[in-house]
C-alpha positions in Angstrom: 0.0 0.0 0.0 1.3 3.4 -0.9 0.7 5.2 2.4 0.5 2.2 4.7 3.3 -0.3 5.5 2.3 -3.8 6.6 4.5 -6.5 8.2 3.9 -9.7 10.2 6.1 -11.2 12.8 4.7 -14.5 14.0 1.2 -13.9 15.1 1.5 -10.1 15.3 0.9 -7.7 12.5 2.1 -4.1 12.4 0.3 -1.4 10.4 2.3 1.8 9.9 0.8 5.0 8.5 3.6 6.2 6.2 3.2 9.8 5.2 5.8 11.4 7.4 6.3 14.5 5.2 2.7 15.5 6.2 3.0 14.1 9.8 1.0 11.1 8.6 -2.1 13.3 8.1 -5.2 11.4 6.8 -6.5 12.2 3.4 -8.7 10.0 1.1 -5.8 8.0 -0.2 -4.3 7.3 3.2 -7.7 6.2 4.5 -8.2 3.9 1.5 -4.8 2.3 2.0 -5.6 1.8 5.7 -9.0 0.2 5.0 -7.5 -2.0 2.3 -4.7 -3.1 4.7 -7.1 -4.2 7.3 -9.3 -6.0 4.7 -6.2 -8.0 3.7 -5.1 -9.1 7.1 -5.4 -12.9 7.5 -7.3 -13.2 10.7 -6.7 -17.0 10.7 -3.0 -16.3 11.2 -2.8 -12.9 12.9 -3.8 -12.7 16.6 -3.0 -9.1 17.4 -2.4 -5.9 15.4 -0.3 -2.8 16.2 -1.1 0.5 14.6 1.5 3.3 14.6 2.9 6.1 12.5 6.1 6.5 10.6 8.9 8.6 12.2 9.2 9.9 15.8 7.1 13.1 15.5 3.7 12.0 14.7 1.3 9.1 15.0 -1.3 10.8 12.9 -1.4 14.6 13.1 -5.0 14.8 12.0 -7.0 14.8 8.8 -5.6 16.7 5.8 -6.8 20.3 6.2 -5.9 21.3 2.7 -8.1 18.5 1.3 -11.0 19.5 3.6 -10.8 23.2 3.0 -12.8 23.2 -0.2 -15.4 20.6 0.7 -19.1 21.3 0.3 -21.6 20.2 3.1 -22.3 17.0 1.2 -18.7 16.3 0.6 -17.9 16.9 4.3 -20.6 14.5 5.4 -19.4 11.9 2.9 -15.8 12.3 4.1 -17.0 11.9 7.7 -18.8 8.7 6.9 -15.9 7.3 5.0 -13.5 7.8 7.9 -16.1 6.6 10.4 -16.7 3.4 8.5 -13.0 2.6 8.4 -12.5 3.4 12.1 -15.5 1.3 13.0 -14.0 -1.5 11.0 -10.9 -1.3 13.2 -12.9 -1.0 16.4 -14.9 -4.2 15.5 -11.9 -6.0 14.0 -12.0 -9.6 15.2 -8.5 -9.5 16.9 -7.3 -6.9 19.4 -5.7 -3.8 18.0 -3.0 -1.8 19.9 -2.3 1.9 19.1 1.4 2.7 19.6 1.1 6.5 19.6 4.5 8.0 18.7 4.0 11.8 18.8 1.0 13.9 17.6 -2.4 12.2 17.8 -4.7 15.1 17.0 -8.1 15.2 15.4 -8.3 12.1 13.1 -5.2 10.8 14.8 -6.8 10.7 18.2 -9.9 9.3 16.6 -7.9 6.5 15.0 -6.2 5.7 18.3 -9.5 5.6 20.1 -10.8 3.1 17.6 -8.1 0.7 18.8 -8.6 -1.5 21.8 -5.6 -0.3 23.8 -3.5 2.8 23.6 0.1 3.3 24.7 2.3 6.2 23.9 5.7 7.8 24.0 6.5 10.8 26.3 6.3 13.3 23.4 2.8 12.3 22.5 0.1 14.9 22.2 -3.6 14.2 22.1 -6.6 16.3 21.2 -9.7 17.2 19.2 -8.8 20.7 17.9 -11.5 20.8 15.2 -13.5 23.7 16.7 -10.6 26.0 16.0 -11.0 25.1 12.3 -14.8 25.8 12.4 -15.8 22.1 12.3 -16.7 19.3 14.7 -14.7 16.1 15.1 -15.9 13.9 12.2 -14.4 10.5 12.7 -16.0 9.5 16.1 -14.3 12.0 18.3 -17.5 13.4 19.9 -18.6 9.8 20.7 -15.5 7.7 21.7 -13.7 10.3 23.7 -16.7 10.7 26.1 -17.0 6.9 26.4 -13.3 6.5 27.2 -12.5 9.4 29.6 -16.0 10.5 30.7 -18.4 13.1 29.4 -17.2 16.1 31.4 -13.5 15.9 30.5 -14.4 15.1 26.9 -16.6 18.1 26.6 -13.8 20.3 28.1 -11.3 19.0 25.5 -13.7 19.1 22.5 -15.4 22.5 23.2 -12.1 24.2 24.0 -10.1 22.5 21.3 -7.6 21.7 24.0 -4.7 19.4 23.5 -3.2 17.3 26.3 0.3 15.8 26.8 1.1 12.2 27.5 1.1 12.5 31.3 -2.4 13.9 31.4 -3.6 11.4 28.8 -2.4 8.7 31.2 -3.9 10.3 34.2 -7.4 10.5 32.7 -7.3 7.0 31.2 -6.9 7.8 27.5 -3.7 5.8 27.4 -2.6 2.7 29.4 1.1 3.6 29.7 3.7 6.2 28.7 7.2 5.3 27.6 10.3 7.5 27.5 10.9 7.3 23.8 9.7 5.7 20.6 12.1 2.7 20.8 10.8 1.8 24.3 7.2 2.4 23.1 7.5 0.0 20.2 9.3 -2.6 22.3 6.5 -2.4 24.8 3.9 -2.7 22.0 5.6 -5.7 20.6 5.7 -7.3 24.1 2.1 -6.6 24.8 1.0 -7.9 21.4 3.0 -11.1 21.7 1.5 -11.6 25.2 -2.0 -11.3 23.7 -1.1 -13.5 20.8 0.1 -16.2 23.1 -3.4 -16.7 24.6 -6.2 -18.9 23.2 -7.3 -17.0 20.1 -11.0 -18.0 20.3 -11.2 -16.8 23.9 -9.5 -13.5 23.2 -11.7 -12.8 20.2 -14.8 -13.7 22.2 -13.6 -11.4 25.0 -13.3 -8.5 22.6 -16.7 -9.2 21.1 -18.3 -9.5 24.5 -16.9 -6.2 25.8 -17.5 -4.2 22.6 -21.1 -5.4 22.2 -22.0 -5.6 25.9 -21.0 -1.9 26.5 -23.6 -0.8 24.0 -26.6 -2.4 25.9 -28.0 -2.6 29.4 -26.6 -5.1 31.9 -29.3 -7.7 31.5 -28.7 -7.8 27.7 -24.9 -7.6 28.2 -24.7 -10.7 30.4 -26.7 -12.7 27.8 -24.1 -11.7 25.2 -21.4 -12.9 27.6 -23.1 -16.2 28.3 -23.4 -17.0 24.6 -19.7 -16.2 23.9 -18.6 -18.0 27.1 -20.5 -21.1 25.9 -19.0 -20.7 22.4 -15.5 -21.4 23.8 -16.4 -24.9 25.0 -15.6 -28.0 22.8 -12.8 -26.1 21.2 -9.2 -27.4 21.1 -8.1 -24.3 23.0 -10.5 -25.0 25.9 -9.7 -28.7 26.1 -5.9 -28.0 26.1 -6.1 -25.1 28.5 -8.2 -26.9 31.1 -6.4 -30.2 30.6 -3.1 -28.6 31.4 -4.5 -26.9 34.5 -6.0 -30.2 35.8 -2.7 -32.0 35.2 -1.0 -29.2 37.2 1.9 -29.4 34.7 3.3 -25.8 34.6 5.9 -26.9 32.1 3.2 -27.3 29.4 2.2 -24.3 27.5 -1.3 -23.8 26.1 -1.3 -25.2 22.6 -3.6 -23.0 20.6 -4.9 -23.7 17.1 -5.9 -21.2 14.4 -9.2 -19.5 14.9 -10.8 -21.4 12.0 -10.3 -24.8 13.6 -13.1 -24.5 16.1 
């Protein structure tokens, strides 16, 4: 893909937005490459995905303002839907997705990070939804996901005021899970986290993601029904038999032998 690099190491895939000359800003071409990259991931082989940006300055600095500056109302709405559809695809992707935020994550960059399951960042990271300063609202889910992640009051403060926050505040309010001194440490931590997730039973991990994502959108009575179904779905799989068998044998030398997701 022209603006997105893709590589696989074992069960872990890495997706890198590669437009460093524009701080990895999102335009139609970048979004298309990102969408096509996720469509091409072999989810029978990949168990965790890392999303990051090329270089050390920026994860994704935002959407391309030059490209947006001449849009009509209809074109703006269409562009918002295009980005939202892609970010929703990432949010509901079958396997966990980690955002390794290496620098600016503003506007569409913050929205991309929030569509991932877990966010970690380098100390130079900067987060925000500065769209009101450009005369627009966030358009790729920023008004919706930010409030769900950090709470309504803090999200409104950031969005209404177009206020950016540094890595330490992002950690304090729960927007990111961890902060690392530099990009090298960040990427090493992302790899370690992804490999840890990939070492678990893939059917169980996927069902956990599905249960949490879907359960958080409904009331508790409906949510526990979702969990019950996905809990039951794990039984009679090779993963469940091996995992429980090893536990009952109390043989700590044995590792859980997991099989590809398709072999249920």
